[in-house]
NUSEGU-480634 format. One record per residue: x, y, z of N, C-alpha, C in turn. Coordinates in steps of 0.001 Angstrom, whole numbers, plus 500000, padded with zeros to 6 digits. Layout:
<sites>
XYZXYZXYZ;...
</sites>
This chain:
<sites>
500845498791500000500000500000500000500877501254500000;501949501228500813502851502362500887503550502590499567;503955501494498932504643501626497645503713502181496586;502436501787496649501450502306495671501241503795495849;501174504202497122501007505627497404502183506422496911;503383505870497141504581506565496687504625506666495181;504124505631494507504128505667493037503167506706492483;502106507019493220501128508021492758501561509445493076;502550509607493951502961510951494387503378511865493230;504180511373492266504544512267491135503335512747490344;502330511869490194501119512272489456500365513372490196;500288513227491531499608514230492339500334515568492247;501677515483492332502450516715492238502294517375490877;502289516552489826502122517109488468500743517748488308;499729517058488861498364517599488774498262518922489514;498948519045490662498933520283491434499597521410490661;500742521046490012501411522083489224500541522522488058;499848521550487441498958521868486317497832522799486761;497254522502487949496184523357488470496710524763488783;497918524832489343498509526133489640498683526934488368;499150526212487274499321526913486001497981527412485472;496965526580485574495621526978485125495148528205485904;495336528152487231494909529276488066495686530546487722;497009530377487439497810531537487072497325532133485756;496975531246484799496460531722483510495157532491483717;494275531914484529493001532594484807493243533934485485;494143533934486475494437535177487206495035536229486264;495984535782485390496595536711484437495553537278483486;494652536416483036493594536884482149492701537924482818;492365537661484085491543538615484822492271539948484993;493587539866485274494373541089485436494410541881484137;494645541176483021494702541854481726493347542473481382;492267541753481699490935542268481448490676543525482271;491106543485483537490923544651484410491740545834483904;492985545579483463493829546660482949493210547276481704;492653546431480824492003546944479613490819547822479968;490024547330480922488858548124481356489295549445481974;490364549382482802490848550595483461491377551598482439;492107551109481434492628552002480397491493552669479633;490444551882479367489294552458478661488636553553479483;488532553299480794487932554315481665488785555573481724;490117555384481823491018556544481874490925557334480577;490887556621479454490766557310478168489455558058478082;488410557448478621487103558108478589487111559360479420;487705559273480596487691560423481497488584561557480996;489610561214480206490544562250479771490061563006478548;488990562493477901488506563182476705487834564484477091;487874565445476188487257566741476439485989566863475625;485108567714476065483846567896475377483300569253475769;482279569695475042481672570981475355480170570844475305;479493571784475896478048571739475920477521572689476959;476370572393477483475774573253478481475588572458479766;476011573031480861475959572350482146475039573097483089;474096572408483657473255572984484701473898572668486041;474174573693486814474861573509488091473871573706489226;473789572724490109472874572805491236473633572479492513;473125572964493607473681572579494893473275571148495191;474146570419495852473809569044496180472550568993497045;471717568019496715470461567797497427469447568920497218;469697569815496240468730570876495965467912570514494741;466865571265494509465951570969493419466541571382492088;466269570589491050466708570943489713466002572195489221;464886572537489834464155573739489427464769575002490015;465785574851490847466427576023491452467931575982491201;468342576076489936469777576018489649470488577261490150;471747577099490523472529578275490882473204578854489652;473112578171488518473670578766487316473784577785486172;473991578330485013474228577537483815475519578008483183;476421577074482923477622577454482196477466576958480774;477675577857479823477252577582478469478410577350477515;478415576182476861479240575914475684480718576214475891;481279575704476958482716575854477182483357574475477195;484450574260476467485119572959476532485507572627477965;485188571420478377485435571003479754486088569627479733;487072569411480570487656568081480689486990567350481838;486917566045481705486144565277482682486701565409484099;488017565550484212488576565649485552488194566952486230;487614567921485457487195569177486049485808569081486676;485061568049486325483696567941486804483669567593488279;482749568210488986482597567944490407481213567378490678;480966567023491896479709566366492229478501567281492112;478736568587491980477612569515491910477150569758490483;477664568987489535477281569160488138476225568136487765;475167568624487168474068567749486768474123567547485272;474197566307484830474274565989483415472910565539482927;472466566140481825471169565772481274471356565070479942;470630563995479733470696563292478463469849564028477437;470188563908476146469419564627475119467964564187475103;467030565104474917465614564755474873465251564096473560;464191563352473569463686562728472350462440563483471878;461926563068470741460748563714470194459500563222470932;459415563564472186458270563157472985458215564044474214;457257563781475062457122564566476291457636563796477497;458463562786477252459000562023478379459939562892479194;460023562641480497460889563481481337462348563424480897;463038564504481074464467564535480805465190563737481899;466041562808481488466786562011482457467971562800482981;468270562619484244469346563365484875470291562439485614;471558562763485596472555561967486302473430562903487109;473579562647488370474476563443489197475886562885489075;476805563717488642478184563278488504478864563378489861;479211562252490425479826562235491748480935561189491749;482144561638491595483264560713491610483512560089490251;482527559393489725482649558766488411481524559246487529;481753559178486224480719559581485280479736558433485116;478485558725485366477447557713485211476392558233484262;475886557385483420474870557815482464473786556759482391;472549557183482354471433556255482353471254555560481015;471796556134479957471498555612478631472708555096477880;473890555085478490475087554643477787475921553727478670;476618552809478046477485551889478765478813552554479059;479584552029480019480887552622480321481801552703479103;481703551734478191482570551734477013482304552912476095;481109553493476210480741554606475341480906555948476022;481442555947477241481564557199477986482444558199477246;483498557718476585484385558646475894483699559336474725;482541558870474322481797559531473253480661560386473798;480596560470475112479505561198475745479762562697475728;478771563473475393478869564925475439477856565453476440;478210566559477056477258567198477940476084567661477102;474903567218477457473733567487476625473258568920476796;472601569425475766471972570734475864470742570603476774;470439571666477459469274571661478323468063572113477525;466996571414477663465790571738476924464630571933477893;463715572767477493462501572950478283461583571773477979;461383570921478968460553569737478788459714569498480043;458578568830479879457783568477481067458559567532481966;458529567779483234459195566914484202458306566817485419;457787565617485678456877565405486795455679566350486735;455192566555485509453998567371485346454232568857485440;455499569281485524455806570702485651456673571148484483;456676572435484240457615572978483265458998572859483877;459854572079483239461074571671483925462279572525483608;463131572061482731464445572662482581464409573815481592;464867574957482009465066576070481096466521576480481180;467122576736480009468536577098479995468675578571480329;468262578931481529468339580316481991469265580353483192;470310581131483096471295581170484171470902582180485224;470948581761486476470749582684487586472072583347487939;473119582567487898474445583119488217475498582367487437;475948582961486347476968582315485537478257582116486324;478608583089487171479857582985487927479816581795488872;478643581514489439478527580342490314478757579065489529;478235579031488316478436577856487471479904577712487095;480536578821486765481948578774486417482768578268487599;482443578744488794483188578319489984483033576830490221;481865576274489897481642574851490112482404574000489109;482714574571487944483374573793486905484880574001486847;485338575169487207486739575504486950487677574759487892;488885574427487432489894573865488322490344574938489307;490996574498490364491465575460491352492413576469490707;492227577746491013493135578773490531492898579217489112;491835578736488444491585579145487076490214579777486980;489929580399485831488643581035485619488327581024484146;487063580882483799486670580881482400486815582274481820;486195583247482442486288584628481998486599585517483193;487551586386483013487923587303484077487162588615483983;486835589016482741486256590340482538484837590289481963;484240589105481923482886588961481389482042588109482320;480740588331482272479763587414482860478893586923481710;478927585629481467478247585052480309477088584191480781;475897584511480307474691583792480696473902583362479467;472960582468479687471969582112478679470616582538479212;469915583367478467468657583939478937467554583712477919;466377584275478220465245584147477321464288583057477768;463059583122477279462034582165477687462414580736477334;463078580549476207463463579212475772464968578997475821;465667579901476469467114579760476552467815579925475222;467261580773474356467838580968473025468625582261472895;468817582974473998469482584279473958470782584204474762;471887584449474090473171584521474779473397585933475294;473782586064476551473973587380477166475409587521477655;476070588568477196477451588841477585477491590187478300;477918590169479562478027591412480330479500591760480532;479891592952480076481237593439480331481392593678481835;482510593225482397482612593210483858483992593675484332;484274594972484090485445595634484684484938596872485420;484210596688486507483529597825487137484468598924487620;485645598585488112486561599603488625487115600484487506;487140599960486293487643600718485143486507601180484245;485274601150484756484097601521483968484040600745482654;484414599461482762484387598547481617485261599013480459;486394599645480770487339600045479727487757598816478922;487835598986477614488023597858476702489512597576476500;490038596711477335491437596300477226491544595146476228;492763594843475814492974593716474899492524592390475504;492831592100476787492331590856477370490795590775477385;490141591879477699488671591873477691488150591597476292;488715592242475278488242592036473914488510590617473436;489614590031473893489895588638473549488852587711474153;488478587968475411487423587170476031486080587379475335;485797588620474954484552588900474254484473588119472944;485574588077472210485597587322470956485359585838471206;485943585317472273485740583905472611484282583621472920;483664584466473732482253584281474080481370584386472841;481666585326471974480890585474470735481014584239469851;482217583708469750482428582510468938481665581320469497;481607581208470819480876580106471436479381580212471147;478829581393471297477407581572471003477120581410469520;478037581842468676477862581687467232477804580210466847;478581579386467529478646577961467206477500577158467808;476768577743468732475705577026469434474388577152468663;473875576030468171472642576046467384471419576443468201;471521576387469520470383576750470363470326578246470665;471356578968470296471391580419470504471058581111469185;469998581916469188469564582605467968469831584095467994;470133584659469145470418586092469255471359586305470442;472126587389470382473132587684471405472928589106471907;473039589284473223472931590600473845474259590933474518;474743592152474284475949592646474965475543593835475825;475931593815477078475578594895477992476739595175478935;476597596202479736477606596533480737476948596691482093;477320597718482825476693598002484107475758599192483948;475046599534485008474149600683484929474943601982484812;476164601984485311476977603195485259477714603348483934;478110602232483352478888602314482115478711601064481269;478315601256480033478393600173479043479873599880478799;480593600893478356482053600854478265482523602285478085;483391602739478975483809604143478973484892604433477953;485279603450477152486275603666476120487336602591476132;488319602752475276489459601840475273490314602092476517;491162601129476826492014601235478011493188602170477709;493135603419478213494170604421477934495520603982478476;495531603368479642496795602925480233497502601920479333;496728601090478662497320600102477771497945600766476536;497363601863476101497831602511474872498896603577475097;499012604090476311499807605287476577501235605215476061;501919604117476295503347604027475966503628603265474668;502582602939473915502801602236472650503373603191471598;504192602643470707504800603406469619504246602929468278;504405603779467246503849603458465938504298602101465404;505601601781465404506002600463464868505297599308465567;505104599483466854504456598433467654503005598234467226;502216599303467218500793599177466901500577598812465441;501471599270464563501336598951463140501672597484462881;502727597004463532503155595618463321502115594615463791;501513594858464948500536593908465492499110594209465028;498959595267464200497633595662463718496691595878464899;497113596744465800496413597013467053494935597341466810;494052596755467583492590596880467542491936596074466425;492734595342465637492136594580464547491157593530465050;491454592942466236490568591896466751489230592440467222;489071593755467272487780594330467633486733594060466564;487158593761465346486211593569464252485488592230464297;485875591358465234485243590044465306483731590159465462;483288591119466228481857591300466454481105591491465144;481702592182464192481024592448462920480957591206462034;481696590159462394481687588922461613480653587917462114;480041588204463261479032587296463815477775587359462954;477278586216462533476134586181461614474799586264462349;474807585900463618473573586011464397473376587461464831;472134587895465031471905589285465446472473589558466831;473146590702466951473749591126468210473122592453468622;472610592504469850471913593691470345472700594278471504;472933595586471467473608596270472564472570596859473508;472717596595474795471884597204475835472775598182476588;472630599473476278473579600487476734472997601303477874;473583601173479040473321602051480178474580602868480456;474404604096480910475563604894481309476434605283480132;477761605319480381478700605815479386478952604796478273;478864605267477032479318604517475862480185605487475073;481425605615475490482318606648474959483500606015474246;483977606678473200485131606182472481484908604766471977;485765603853472428485627602455472035484304601853472457;483721602356473560482414601857473989481325602208472998;481371603422472468480412603834471442480637603039470158;481907602838469821482222602050468622481752600607468764;481923600029469950481465598666470184479954598574470035;479232599549470587477774599550470462477354599657469005;478059600489468232477693600669466827478022599446465974;478910598586466437479166597333465730477987596373465848;477171596554466884476006595689467081474928596039466058;473988595145465873472944595328464866471834596256465336;471566596250466628470515597084467213471048597636468527;470700598875468846471091599467470129469829599885470878;469648599332472071468663599819473034469433600579474113;468863601660474615469590602488475579468749602787476806;469435602937477933468797603435479133468687604955479063;467786605516479842467519606959479773468744607805480109;469680607253480875470863608015481271472092607704480422;471907606996479335473039606638478480473650607876477835;474964607842477667475707608931477035476623608346475961;476465608842474732477282608373473615478264609467473208;479451609068472788480408610076472358481683609475471816;482416610284471034483743609919470518484724611006470975;485199610921472218486035611995472780487527611838472521;487913611033471543489333610789471302490100612081471017;489418613077470431490086614336470114490636615006471367;490025614737472499490448615351473760491755614781474295;492202613657473760493486613079474189494458613006473009;494216613828471994495171613967470906495193612840469902;494085612136469727494051611058468738492683611056468061;492387610032467306491107609935466608490495608571466905;489215608369466621488631607037466776489386606023465920;489547604813466457490327603807465738489599602504465493;488337602401465893487596601146465722486251601393465045;486236602367464121485027602576463333484238603826463647;484683604615464599483921605791465005483686606787463892;484709607047463070484547608026461991483720607480460834;483563606183460760482858605572459632481422605175459973;481218604581461126479876604116461468478988605229462003;479576606179462717478759607233463298478107608080462211;478844608391461145478277609204460063477140608458459368;477241607142459280476169606361458658474944606282459556;475151606430460851474037606325461796473297607646461958;474040608775462032473376610045462371473637611156461357;474370610859460293474642611876459288475952612597459518;476454613255458448477779613869458496477868615010459502;476899615909459517477014617111460335477094616788461817;476162615982462311476175615620463731477412614792464079;477771613855463185478936613016463447480203613864463497;480344614781462567481529615627462532481633616480463797;480516617018464235480518617832465457480971617012466656;480427615819466806480798614991467950482268614600467911;482776614260466736484152613781466627485158614914466783;484830616113466281485770617236466364485769617932467723;484684617797468466484590618476469758484648617527470948;484331616255470738484238615319471855482933615446472610;481975616210472066480686616377472740479927615054472803;479139614916473842478357613692474045476921613886473563;476280612759473301474887612746472890474098611902473881;473058612460474463472230611731475409471329610717474722;470680609895475536469863608811474994468699609327474159;468007610356474651466849610876473924467263611425472568;468353612198472533468827612740471266469329611636470344;469970610615470937470465609497470136469313608733469488;468203608597470210467033607943469621466464608788468490;466393610084468704465863610992467688466750611000466445;468070610915466654469015610939465533469101609614464797;468591608548465410468633607240464771469787606364465199;470562606818466186471671606003466669471168604807467468;470098604999468249469514603910469031468065603696468599;467564602492468845466196602157468429465165602623469442;465414602321470727464456602677471770465192603030473050;464510603787473918465063604193475209464132603716476316;464721603183477397463947602645478509464530603154479827;463760603081480901464338603328482221465486602353482466;466537602783483144467722601927483313467420600546483872;466488600458484830466210599165485450465383598242484563;464844598763483458464058597942482539464809597611481249;465958598226481081466658598111479806466991596667479438;467630595933480339468069594587479992466878593670479728;465854593749480556464693592881480356464001593173479029;463926594446478656463314594803477378464181594334476206;465478594381476398466377593904475344466252592396475177;466130591673476277465939590228476209464615589896475510;463570590682475777462290590467475087462453590603473579;463196591642473172463443591825471740464208590638471172;465257590206471882466050589064471413465199587805471350;464287587627472313463375586487472298462479586512471063;461959587694470743461075587821469580461820587492468291;463063587964468198463879587657467027464178586159466967;464477585571468122464852584158468177463739583234467725;462505583701467785461364582870467382461247582760465868;461978583574465129461897583552463674462825582474463100;462742582282461796463624581335461113465071581776461244;465934580877461703467339581234461919468026581635460616;467742580896459552468381581213458274467860582536457730;466565582774457842465992584038457373466550585220458162;466763585026459462467362586084460284468734586454459740;469551585445459462470897585702458950470848586390457585;469917585947456750469787586569455428469393588037455550;468454588329456423468037589722456627469202590575457101;469955590072458067471101590824458587472123591065457485;472395590051456697473379590186455626472932591208454586;471652591183454241471139592112453231471147593551453733;470731593766454989470718595130455539472132595689455637;473067594875456114474449595349456234475077595629454874;474633594897453839475173595119452498474822596503451968;473754597095452497473341598415452040474407599472452316;475225599261453353476301600213453666477512600048452760;477574598937452055478779598632451290478569598694449780;477321598731449314477055598639447883476176599795447420;476082599935446116475150600906445551473730600378445689;472759601249445464471365600834445561471058599728444560;471553599880443342471268598878442307471830597516442689;473081597502443164473689596233443569473009595667444802;472625596535445721471923596077446910470598595427446590;469869595996445639468578595427445239468757594063444582;469806593925443788470086592622443165470426591577444229;471227591988445190471620591066446262470395590634447064;469547591585447410468324591275448146467455590296447364;467308590519446049466465589638445230467018588216445200;468339588085445130468944586750445127468664586013446431;468780586735447533468487586103448817467009585745448929;466157586614448441464715586337448457464401585073447666;464968584954446489464758583749445691465289582513446405;466409582674447102467016581538447810466109580995448893;465263581832449467464368581346450529463383580303450010;463163580249448692462239579267448133462833577863448116;464089577748448513464709576435448700464684576016450158;464082576839451027464083576588452463462777575964452928;462894575025453856461698574470454494460979575531455322;461764576445455916461164577473456767460258578413455971;460625578726454732459771579585453911458427578908453664;458461577628453320457224576888453074456404576771454352;457074576479455468456372576348456748455771577676457177;456498578759456998455997580069457394454755580469456634;454768580276455329453609580635454511452424579722454791;452713578434454974451637577486455275450990577809456617;451826578111457615451304578454458944450458579726458885;450889580693458092450123581939457950448742581660457366;448690580856456334447402580547455691446523579690456590;447147578869457418446380578002458332446112578673459670;446544579930459792446313580730461009446839580034462265;448094579598462191448763578977463338450190579487463415;450851579191464522452247579594464681453146578654463880;454161579193463210455056578324462430455989577527463321;456428576408462806457398575559463503458631575443462615;459553576386462770460709576448461889461722575362462237;462432574883461216463373573779461420464719573977460743;464840574899459800466109575095459088467189575657460007;
</sites>
């Protein structure tokens, strides 16, 4: 019996080694599988994306957001637990699904393998639990920025960027250098261009509003920045050239002007498509008082707005024009009490946003062409655009809705 047992010992040992090898293979496979999964997760988390984020306090209601941060590229490692991610809505009245990002990215409608393809969804007004739910209206953009930004960084230093309007279709940019009366420095203008580009790229934004504070829309260019510059310097870098970005925006831009709009501030307002003003607004081109001339369109746009005589007087003397006179001269469209100005401007932007987006752009392009072409050429250009609308679904929908006595549902 002992000899038989001894003879079986090598087989037992071999079987044990075989089992150990099998277990090692299984363990190695599990490790490799885990590493693959971990790499996929890391790759997913490191991808960047942009969109609209609704920021809420933890354990607070989605109906009481502290802010909306709009269309800024964000990396996943920047997201904190106070960010609420909404999945895109479908063509129905089903509630918008929401996921609280806490530690890891979780999504109700996508698997972990697809996380790297996930984008922050746009917020839509949809029924939620029988109530009017999500509106892309920011209560405090700065609060939203603080919730998203990494430590020590900021999205905008000199702007407050919000999404406003009944349907969240109005982008609002507030100049925010209160100690300098919103003087237009190069960093501020660079941020303004960035914000404009973001709203221009967002299909949910149909109109843009630019405003300042009640005391100053913008009191002019930053004199301290210009004081020690020399001709070779400003000529080489084409100083102020980036100010023209506003005129390249195809969506309508409305200026809501309270307080001072002087020098560069007046020029910035005139770059906009429409100007609404508060009763205490003051417009002027006072560059002559500091030994220079307007450099961002003051001598060209002001004469087109109010005529040669008035424009020449303002530019040669530095005299200011009040809101009432500016409305009478045609520089501004309407005048409101200062505390009503922004809300009235948002109403106008909302009304514009309800129209066909393509038709809005065509109208803006045709009106602006009138300043650059002869009457004959302008009429030809207008006719071409008019004919082009017959290739649009919105033109057909608009006319059909009119005949059927209903509101149009534009889609182009």
